[in-house]
Legacy VTK file of the C-alpha trace (Angstrom):
# vtk DataFile Version 3.0
C-alpha trace
ASCII
DATASET POLYDATA
POINTS 82 float
14.133 -82.813 -6.971
12.694 -85.656 -4.980
10.876 -83.184 -2.758
9.013 -81.376 -5.526
6.406 -84.115 -6.169
6.034 -84.603 -2.432
5.415 -80.893 -1.817
2.954 -80.751 -4.709
1.123 -83.801 -3.357
0.983 -82.268 0.120
-0.437 -78.979 -1.178
-3.002 -80.558 -3.516
-5.736 -81.030 -0.880
-5.334 -77.417 0.276
-5.666 -76.077 -3.248
-8.447 -78.464 -4.273
-10.545 -77.659 -1.191
-11.028 -74.066 -2.289
-11.701 -75.087 -5.863
-14.335 -77.627 -4.888
-16.083 -75.133 -2.637
-16.010 -72.510 -5.387
-17.277 -75.001 -7.948
-20.138 -75.945 -5.638
-21.032 -72.279 -5.209
-21.030 -71.728 -8.953
-23.250 -74.763 -9.501
-25.798 -73.804 -6.835
-25.937 -70.102 -7.761
-28.563 -70.435 -10.543
-30.848 -72.426 -8.247
-30.564 -69.817 -5.495
-31.090 -66.974 -7.965
-34.275 -68.564 -9.335
-35.539 -69.146 -5.791
-34.996 -65.492 -4.872
-36.714 -64.349 -8.072
-39.725 -66.520 -7.332
-39.880 -65.126 -3.781
-39.782 -61.559 -5.088
-42.412 -62.087 -7.791
-44.974 -64.062 -5.825
-47.093 -62.898 -2.917
-47.629 -65.221 0.011
-50.986 -65.516 1.723
-49.750 -63.604 4.773
-48.467 -60.763 2.574
-51.771 -60.703 0.733
-53.717 -60.569 4.009
-51.490 -57.799 5.343
-51.874 -55.737 2.165
-55.665 -56.228 2.170
-55.880 -55.170 5.818
-53.833 -52.044 5.117
-56.052 -51.196 2.148
-59.233 -51.619 4.207
-57.901 -49.471 7.086
-57.032 -46.669 4.684
-60.474 -46.901 3.098
-62.186 -46.786 6.509
-60.094 -43.762 7.514
-61.036 -41.990 4.297
-64.740 -42.781 4.786
-64.561 -41.560 8.390
-63.027 -38.246 7.336
-65.688 -37.800 4.652
-68.465 -38.598 7.138
-67.118 -36.061 9.657
-66.777 -33.416 6.955
-70.360 -34.031 5.777
-71.721 -33.811 9.361
-69.792 -30.590 9.973
-71.169 -29.021 6.792
-74.655 -30.151 7.729
-74.406 -28.541 11.165
-72.982 -25.335 9.719
-75.912 -25.063 7.310
-78.411 -25.714 10.168
-80.191 -28.391 8.157
-82.814 -30.573 9.837
-81.851 -33.836 8.104
-78.405 -34.149 9.759
LINES 1 83
82 0 1 2 3 4 5 6 7 8 9 10 11 12 13 14 15 16 17 18 19 20 21 22 23 24 25 26 27 28 29 30 31 32 33 34 35 36 37 38 39 40 41 42 43 44 45 46 47 48 49 50 51 52 53 54 55 56 57 58 59 60 61 62 63 64 65 66 67 68 69 70 71 72 73 74 75 76 77 78 79 80 81
């Protein structure tokens, strides 16, 4: 019976180490979750620039296709104002 308190005292740091780490994870989880949510809902300047550049390239491609189509139709109709 003398060994029981000694064994319990020896195992306490091993058991408490996991509990403390788990408790720290539980406490920091809401902060991390809010940080991730803010990252997902906001757009950084670099993301905004990238999206704007993509939008402009698509618009220029569309305008180029329309211009080529209009020139082709003009040539096919043998118009003088092409």
